[in-house]
N, C-alpha and C positions, 0 to 999 in steps of 0.2 A: 717855309712856303708847302702848302697842302698840297701833295701828290692829288691828281685828279683821276677820273676812272676811263677808263679807253682814251686815251691820249690821242690816237692816232685819230680815231671816231671823230673826236672833237675836233682834232685840226681838219677834218676834210669837212666837218660842217661850217667850220669858220672862213674857211678859203671860201666855198660856195655862197655863202650868206652874209658877208662883212665884207668891209673895205678896210680890214686890218693891215698891217704890213705883214712881210713874211717873218720879221726878226719879233713881232709882237707875239704873233701866232707859236710860232718857235720858242720862246719864253714862257707864255702861259702853258703849253702843253707838254715842256719838257724835251722838246726836240730840237735837232740841228735845223737852222734855218735853210740848207741845201737840201734836206728831206721834206720841209712843207715845200718847198719850191717845187719839187719832183711830185708832190702832191696835186699843185697846182697845176702843173704839166700833165698830168695823167699817168705818170711813170711809177708812183707809188700809191699802196694802198688803192688801187683803181676797182676794189671788190669789196671795201670796206662801207659801210652804209654811214653817213654821219650821223652823229649824236650831238642834239642841243644842249648845251652846258648850261645855258637859262631855264630850261624845261626840268632838268635833274638836278637843279639848285647847285652848280659849282660855281655860276658867274652870273652878277645880277646884270640888270639892263643898265644902270648907271654907270657901273664899271666900261661895259661894252661901248656906251653911248660918247664916254669921254676918252677911251681910247682910239675911237674912229676921227673923232676931232683933233686929236693930237698923238703923233706917230711916236711921241719920246716917252706917252704914257705907257706905263705897264701895269697889267690886268694881275691881282691877287686872286686865286682859286678858294672859293668857300668851301667849308665841311659839306659832303653832299649829306643831303637828307637819306639818300639811299644806302652811305654807307654801313652804318648799321645793319641793315638788312642783307649786306652782303659779307658780314663777317659771318666765319663759322662757328656754328653754337656747338658749344662745350657741353657734353652729354654730362647731364646731372648722375653721382653715382645712385648703382639700384637701391630704392628703398626695400627692406622688408618686413613685412607687418611683424609687429613684437609676437604674435603667436604662431609664426613661422622661426622666430632667429632659433629657438632651442633645437630647431632642425637642422640648422648649418652643420654643425660637426658630422652629423650622419652621411650628408651629401659631399661631405671634402671626405671622408672615410670613402666612401664608394668611387670617388676619383684615385685614390691613392692606391685602390687596390686593382681598379678595372681600367685605368688609364694614367699610368704613370708616366704618358710622355705631355701630359697635358700640365703646362707651367702653373704656378702658384698663382704669379699674377693673372693669368687666365681666370683660375678658380675665384681669385678674390673679387673679379670684375662680375663673373655670373653670379656670383652667390652675395654678393655685397658684403664679403667677410675681410680679415687682415691675414697677413702673411705669419704674423705671428701665433693665430690660432690654426694656421695650418700647419704650422710647426707642433704646435703642441700636440693636434690629433696624430701627427706622423709620428712623433715620440713618444706618445702614450703620457702626454705631462697634462693631458688636458683635466680638468676638476672632476670632470664626468667620463672619463676614460670607461669605465667598466659597464656602462650601459650604453656607449656609441656602436651603433650598427651599422654597416654599409646600404645604403638606401639613394635610389638615384634621386638627383634632384627632380625632374620630372613628376614621379609619384610624391614628392615632398611639397609640390607648387613652389619652388624655387626659382623654377625656369619652365620656359616653353621645350617641347619636342626640338624644334627648329633651331631655338637657339642653343642646347646642348650639340646637335648635330653638328651645326655649325664650329661651336669650340673644339670637338674633336676630331673634326676635318680639319681643321685648320692647324692642329696640333700634330695630327699623323702625318699630313704635308710636311711640315718642317721637320718632322724627325727624318722621312725619306730623303729628303733633299741633303741633311744632314750626313745621313750614314752614306749617301754616293759620295760626298764628298771624301769623306775617310776610308772608301773604297769598301765598303761593306755593301753587299748584294745579298738578296734573299732567294733562295734556290728557285729555280722556276719549275723545275720539274720535279716527281716524285723523287724520295730519298731513295737509296738502295736498302733492300730488305734484306734480312740474314737468310743464310745458305739454308736454313732448315725451311723456310718459309716458301724458296724459291725452287727447293728441289736439287740442287747443286750439292754433289759431292766433293768436299776439298779433300786435299792431301791426307790432312789429320783424321776425316772419317775414313779415307778409307785404309791408312794403317790400324784405325780401331777396327774395322770389321775384320782385318786380316788378323789380329790379334784373337778375335771372339770366336773364329773359324777355326785356328791352331787352336784355340782352348776346348773346342766341342771333340777336335778327334782325338784328343790326348783323353779325352773321357770317356769317349768311345773304345778306346784301347784298353782303359782299365777295366771297363766290364768285360 
């Protein structure tokens, strides 16, 4: 049996526009007969607008007429012509022009040096490269390692600035959440400065000054 789109909306339309029994509507829409009765009584789906299953290609007029003429007839849903439009479209792998492919190791090196929080999977998707290539650049096992120089992917034309910013922001947010789970918190205020910078005299400084003064006195006595 084909699952229909918007079963409750379809049931609303069938209740309002046909003489089908509650059992027929329930069977076609995949609902319980009591739920269909609730729709007819205005207790269920009162704010839902009816959807015509004939108009959206899920039911033929011949089937509907046959079902209205025979209470024992059970309608079979057809595959909607809109079903393909509602399927999520899988994003195709990023295509990198041949002239730009030699620049990808430079972009990978830039990520490894400047944004280690960005995962290999994110780099792969953004640059259209493979994890094997990333490992080769990371371990300096790439065939062209001696000539690889870190260059950001925007300058190389491998991504837009918006795409780069989105990847870096997403990786930074994930690292912040992971650090919070581990109890790692970045200091909010300035760190403590050394005593030499603050002018605070420590016990060691006081003892050292005393030794210097005593040495000066001894030198004076010798003169």
